[in-house]
C-alpha positions in Angstrom: 117.4 75.7 109.2 117.9 75.1 112.9 114.8 76.9 113.9 112.6 74.8 111.6 112.5 71.9 114.1 111.2 74.3 116.7 108.7 75.7 114.2 107.4 72.2 113.5 107.7 70.7 117.0 106.6 73.7 119.1 103.1 72.3 119.2 104.3 69.2 121.1 105.7 71.0 124.0 102.8 73.1 125.3 100.0 70.7 124.5 99.6 67.0 123.8 96.3 67.2 121.9 97.9 68.0 118.5 98.7 64.5 117.3 98.9 65.1 113.6 97.2 62.9 111.0 96.8 60.0 113.4 94.4 62.0 115.6 93.3 64.4 112.9 89.7 63.1 112.8 88.7 65.8 115.2 89.4 68.2 112.4 87.5 66.3 109.8 90.6 64.4 108.6 91.1 60.8 109.6 94.4 58.9 108.9 94.7 55.2 108.9 97.4 52.7 107.9 96.9 51.5 104.4 98.2 48.9 102.1 100.7 49.4 99.2 98.0 50.4 96.7 97.2 53.9 95.7 94.3 55.7 97.3 91.1 56.9 95.8 89.1 60.0 95.6 85.3 60.3 95.6 82.6 62.9 96.0 80.2 63.4 98.9 77.6 66.2 99.0 79.6 68.0 96.3 82.7 68.2 98.4 86.0 66.3 98.2 86.3 62.9 99.9 89.9 62.1 99.2 92.6 59.7 99.9 96.2 60.8 99.6 97.9 59.3 96.6 100.7 58.0 98.9 100.4 54.2 99.3 101.0 54.2 103.1 98.4 56.6 104.3 94.7 56.8 103.6 93.3 60.3 104.1 89.5 60.6 104.2 88.6 64.3 103.9 85.2 65.5 104.9 83.5 68.8 104.2 85.6 71.9 103.9 84.0 73.3 107.1 85.7 70.5 109.1 89.2 71.2 107.8 91.6 73.0 110.1 91.4 76.6 109.1 95.1 76.9 108.2 94.8 74.1 105.6 91.8 75.7 103.9 93.7 79.0 103.8 96.9 77.4 102.5 95.1 75.4 99.8 92.1 77.5 98.8 93.4 79.1 95.5 90.0 80.5 94.3 89.1 81.9 97.8 85.7 80.3 97.9 86.2 78.9 101.5 86.4 75.3 100.3 89.0 72.8 99.1 88.1 71.0 95.9 90.1 68.0 94.5 92.7 70.0 92.5 93.3 72.4 95.3 93.8 69.6 97.9 96.2 67.7 95.6 98.1 70.9 94.8 98.4 71.6 98.5 99.7 68.1 99.3 102.3 68.2 96.5 103.5 71.7 97.4 103.6 70.9 101.1 105.5 67.7 100.7 108.3 69.4 98.8 108.7 71.8 101.7 108.6 69.0 104.2 111.4 67.1 102.4 113.6 70.2 102.5 113.0 70.5 106.2 113.7 66.8 106.9 117.0 66.8 105.0 118.2 69.9 106.8 117.5 68.3 110.2 119.0 65.0 109.3 122.5 66.0 110.4 124.0 62.5 110.0 122.5 62.1 106.5 121.3 58.6 107.4 117.7 59.1 106.6 116.7 59.2 110.3 116.1 61.9 112.9 117.0 60.7 116.5 116.7 62.3 119.9 120.2 63.6 119.9 119.6 65.5 116.6 116.4 67.0 118.1 118.3 68.1 121.2 121.2 69.5 119.3 119.0 71.5 116.9 117.0 73.1 119.7 120.2 73.7 121.8 121.6 75.6 118.9 118.5 77.8 119.1 119.1 78.4 122.8 116.2 76.0 123.8 117.4 73.2 126.1 115.3 70.1 126.6 116.2 66.8 128.3 116.7 63.5 126.6 113.4 62.3 128.1 111.6 65.3 126.5 113.2 64.6 123.1 112.2 61.0 123.3 108.6 62.0 124.1 108.6 64.1 120.9 109.9 61.2 119.0 107.3 58.8 120.4 104.5 61.0 119.2 105.7 60.5 115.6 107.4 57.2 115.8 105.2 54.5 114.4 107.4 51.4 114.5 109.0 51.9 118.0 112.6 52.4 116.7 112.9 55.8 118.6 113.9 57.4 115.3 111.8 59.3 112.7 112.3 58.3 109.0 111.0 60.3 106.1 107.7 58.5 105.8 106.9 59.1 109.5 107.9 62.7 109.3 105.8 63.3 106.1 102.8 61.4 107.4 102.7 63.4 110.7 103.2 66.9 109.3 101.4 66.6 105.9 98.3 68.3 107.2 100.1 71.0 109.0 100.6 73.9 106.5 103.9 75.8 106.4 103.7 79.0 104.3 107.4 79.9 104.3 110.1 77.5 105.4 112.9 79.5 107.2 115.5 78.0 104.8 113.6 79.4 101.8 113.3 82.8 103.6 117.0 82.6 104.4 118.2 82.0 100.8 115.6 83.8 98.7 115.9 87.4 100.0 115.0 89.9 97.3 114.2 93.4 98.5 117.2 93.5 100.9 119.7 92.3 98.3 118.7 93.9 95.0 118.6 97.7 94.5 117.6 99.0 91.1 117.0 102.6 92.2 113.3 102.2 93.0 112.7 101.2 96.6 109.1 100.1 96.0 109.5 96.4 96.5 107.8 94.4 99.3 110.2 94.0 102.3 111.8 90.6 102.9 110.9 88.3 105.7 113.4 87.4 108.4 113.5 84.0 110.2 113.1 83.6 113.9 116.8 82.9 114.3 117.8 86.0 112.4 115.6 88.1 114.7 116.8 86.5 117.9 120.5 86.7 117.0 120.2 90.3 115.7 121.2 89.4 112.2 118.2 91.2 110.7 119.6 94.7 111.2 123.0 93.5 109.7 121.1 92.4 106.6 119.5 95.8 106.4 122.8 97.6 106.8 124.4 95.4 104.2 121.5 96.0 101.9 121.7 99.7 102.4 125.4 99.8 101.7 124.9 97.6 98.6 122.2 100.0 97.4 124.5 103.0 97.8 127.3 101.5 95.8 124.9 100.2 93.1 123.1 103.5 92.7 126.5 105.4 92.5 127.8 103.0 89.8 124.6 103.3 87.7 124.0 107.0 88.4 124.9 108.2 84.9 122.2 105.9 83.4 119.7 107.1 86.0 120.3 110.8 85.3 120.0 110.1 81.5 116.7 108.4 82.2 115.4 111.5 84.1 116.5 113.8 81.3 114.8 111.7 78.7 111.6 111.5 80.7 111.4 115.3 81.1 112.9 116.7 77.9 112.6 114.0 75.2 109.8 114.3 72.7 109.0 113.9 69.0 110.6 117.2 68.2 113.6 116.6 70.6 114.5 112.9 70.0 117.2 112.3 72.6 119.2 109.1 72.1 121.5 107.4 74.6 124.8 108.5 73.1 123.5 112.0 72.4 122.2 112.3 75.9 125.6 111.4 77.4 127.4 113.7 75.0 125.0 116.6 76.0 125.6 116.0 79.7 129.3 115.9 79.4 129.5 119.0 77.1 127.3 121.0 79.5 128.9 120.1 82.8 131.8 117.7 82.3 132.1 114.1 83.3 131.3 115.0 86.9 127.8 116.1 85.9 126.9 112.5 85.1 126.4 112.0 88.9 124.1 115.0 89.5 121.4 114.0 91.9 123.2 110.9 93.1 124.1 112.3 96.5 120.5 112.7 97.7 119.5 109.4 95.9 122.0 107.6 98.2 121.1 109.6 101.3 117.5 108.6 101.2 118.2 104.9 101.3 118.7 104.8 105.1 115.5 106.6 106.2 113.4 105.0 103.5 114.5 101.5 104.3 114.3 102.0 108.1 110.8 103.5 107.9 109.5 100.9 105.5 110.9 98.0 107.6 109.4 99.3 110.8 106.0 100.1 109.2 106.0 96.6 107.5 106.5 94.9 110.9 103.7 96.9 112.5 101.3 96.3 109.6 102.1 92.6 109.6 100.6 92.4 113.0 97.4 94.0 111.8 96.8 92.1 108.6 98.4 88.8 109.5 97.1 85.9 111.5 99.0 84.0 114.2 101.4 82.7 111.6 105.0 83.8 111.8 105.1 84.7 108.1 102.4 86.1 105.8 100.8 84.7 102.7 101.4 86.4 99.4 98.4 88.6 99.3 99.0 89.6 102.9 102.6 90.5 102.1 101.5 92.6 99.2 99.0 94.6 101.3 101.5 95.0 104.1 104.4 95.8 101.8 102.4 98.3 99.7 101.2 100.2 102.8 104.7 100.2 104.3 106.0 101.5 101.0 103.4 104.2 100.9 104.3 105.3 104.5 108.0 105.3 103.7 107.5 107.2 100.4 105.3 109.8 102.1 108.0 110.4 104.7 110.9 110.9 102.3 109.1 112.2 99.3 110.6 115.7 99.5 113.9 114.0 98.9 112.5 112.4 95.8 111.6 115.9 94.4 115.1 117.2 95.3 116.7 114.3 93.6 114.8 115.1 90.4 115.6 118.8 90.5 119.3 118.2 91.3 119.5 115.7 88.3 118.0 118.3 86.0 119.9 121.3 87.2 122.3 123.2 85.0 125.9 124.1 86.0 125.9 126.7 88.7 122.1 126.7 89.2 122.4 125.4 92.8 125.3 125.3 95.1 124.1 122.1 96.8 121.1 120.2 98.1 120.3 122.6 100.9 120.5 125.6 98.5 118.1 123.7 96.1 115.7 123.0 98.9 115.8 126.6 100.1 115.1 128.1 96.7 112.2 125.7 96.0 110.7 126.6 99.4 111.1 130.3 98.8 109.8 130.3 95.2 107.2 127.6 95.2 106.2 126.8 98.8 105.9 123.6 100.7 103.5 122.1 98.2 106.3 121.9 95.6 108.0 119.1 97.7 104.9 116.9 97.0 104.5 117.4 93.3 103.9 114.0 91.6 102.9 112.5 94.9 99.7 110.9 93.6 101.2 109.0 90.6 104.0 107.9 92.8 101.6 106.4 95.3 99.6 104.8 92.6 102.8 103.3 91.1 103.6 101.4 94.3 100.8 98.8 93.8 101.7 97.6 90.2 105.4 97.7 90.9 105.3 95.9 94.2 102.5 93.5 93.1 104.1 92.4 89.8 107.6 92.3 91.2 106.4 90.1 94.1 104.2 87.9 92.0 106.9 87.2 89.3 109.6 86.6 91.9 107.5 84.2 94.0 106.4 82.4 90.8 110.0 82.0 89.6 111.1 81.0 93.1 108.3 78.4 93.6 109.0 77.0 90.1 112.7 76.5 90.9 111.9 75.0 94.3 109.4 72.5 92.8 111.6 71.4 89.9 115.2 71.6 91.2 115.3 71.9 95.0 116.3 68.5 96.3 118.6 68.8 99.2 118.6 72.5 99.8 116.6 75.6 99.1 119.7 77.5 98.1 119.3 78.5 94.4 122.8 79.7 93.8 123.9 83.1 92.7 122.9 82.9 89.0 119.4 81.7 89.6 118.9 84.4 92.3 120.3 87.1 90.1 118.1 86.0 87.2 114.9 85.9 89.3 115.7 89.3 90.8 116.4 90.9 87.4 113.3 89.5 85.7 110.9 90.4 88.5 112.4 93.9 88.9 112.2 94.5 85.1 108.5 93.4 85.0 107.6 95.6 88.0 109.3 98.6 86.4 107.7 98.0 83.0 104.2 97.9 84.6 104.6 101.1 86.6 106.8 103.1 84.2 104.1 105.4 82.8 103.2 106.5 86.3 106.9 107.0 87.1 107.3 109.2 84.0 104.3 111.3 84.9 105.6 111.6 88.5 109.1 112.8 87.2 107.6 115.4 84.9 105.4 116.8 87.7 108.4 116.9 90.0 110.3 118.8 87.4 107.6 121.5 87.1 109.0 125.0 87.6 112.6 123.7 87.2 112.3 125.7 84.0 111.1 129.3 84.5 107.6 129.8 83.4 106.7 126.1 83.1 102.9 125.7 83.4 101.3 123.8 86.3 99.7 120.5 85.2 97.8 117.8 86.9 98.3 114.0 86.6 95.3 113.4 84.4 96.0 116.4 82.1 99.6 115.4 81.7 98.6 111.8 80.7 96.2 113.3 78.1 98.9 115.7 76.8 101.5 113.0 76.4 99.1 110.6 74.6 97.8 113.4 72.4 101.2 114.8 71.4 103.5 111.7 71.5 101.2 108.7 71.6 101.5 105.7 73.9 105.2 105.5 73.2 105.6 108.9 75.0 104.8 107.2 78.3 107.9 105.1 78.0 110.5 107.8 77.3 113.8 106.9 79.0 112.9 103.2 79.3 116.1 102.1 77.5 118.6 103.5 80.0 116.3 102.4 82.8 116.5 98.8 81.6 120.2 99.1 80.8 120.9 99.7 84.5 118.9 96.8 85.9 121.5 94.0 85.2 124.5 96.0 86.5 122.5 97.3 89.4 121.4 93.9 90.5 124.8 92.3 90.0 126.7 95.1 91.8 124.3 95.2 94.7 124.5 91.4 95.1 128.3 91.4 95.2 128.6 94.3 97.6 125.8 92.8 99.8 127.6 89.5 100.1 130.9 91.2 101.0 129.3 93.5 103.5 127.6 90.4 105.1 131.0 88.9 105.7 132.3 92.2 107.1 129.3 92.6 109.5 129.6 88.9 110.6 126.3 87.8 109.1 126.2 84.0 109.1 125.8 82.4 105.7 124.9 78.7 105.5 
């Protein structure tokens, strides 16, 4: 949380015109000292004229066109370009919770006050050195009673109309895509704080996440292979159950066959994660504003595009993974032999079979996973976050498990069609089918249930995958020297 002070106070250092709510009238917001009674809200020309419900500050809000642009963007839930009463109150409530977390993290002495020495120390830890006079100048701009310290009321009143989309502490503790690996790398990449970027911790997080994913996928590989077999071979006439599937695999190729396809599934983690992260950072600059972090819909757009770029780059490895998982004993001598035979018999196009449903599946998976995770995260922060944004291991695991499960459930029919298309020609004489014809065939012969073949082993691996990846991630963080606070 050390960089939070810099995030909030950076506006003081280069310019003096940003004086918070006390000089906010130039933005259509005027703050005045009030009495101990609650404020009021009225209407003027169909727009909100509001007072904050806090007893110490009266906020008179004019037309939405006079609001600072960031406040309108942060509070405008229905995207009509205006702030109505409910939107403004929701913005105030949500923003105040975030401000309290920041204040408590900066109050190093736990005395309810922030003084010049605490400001200097926090910025010094970030590598930003300021003099005591500069720190006092910052304090004076927020200090109302001349004590040269900032209490909670002064901190809140000053920053209440300065929106913060993602507090760095929340970013720090609520990583999702980096930590949890359930075998489908379609989630929106995590944000990294300024401090993590400046200290080089971001790449250590990615390495730890890649290692955790490799261990997690290896441990759950038997369930993943069973899922692929059920997606491709199960039908009404060939009803494959979990126990029967495992028995069939072991009888055909021994216990070792349970891990077929896992090698390339692990190998593709590194290039996919690296490409997605680099693409995400570049797209962020195109779709984002001047904010350090993106809003939810901007993250979804950037994350989905980055996922599409990464998947396009490594998609031949996805086809190889499916073919290796479906192979019979002795069919291929290894991954390179499999790739060579596919190229010789089917051509380059075979390495992109199922590409369209795979790309279409990114949006529902990433969108629902992100939406559910953010909803659960914000619900926990609003109800239970008092002194820290750290949710603890069980809350984090629960949120990750639920959001990943919902994302997989939404995109599973597309994933099944993708796998069946990837498996084409793995059996000699198999007919060529398109995505639409395959959907129609499955619905006609098996019904809607046919689109969810293999869902049981897929869900069975979610909890162990999330748990294993989290434990390995935390241990790799220690090994790599990632600072945990």
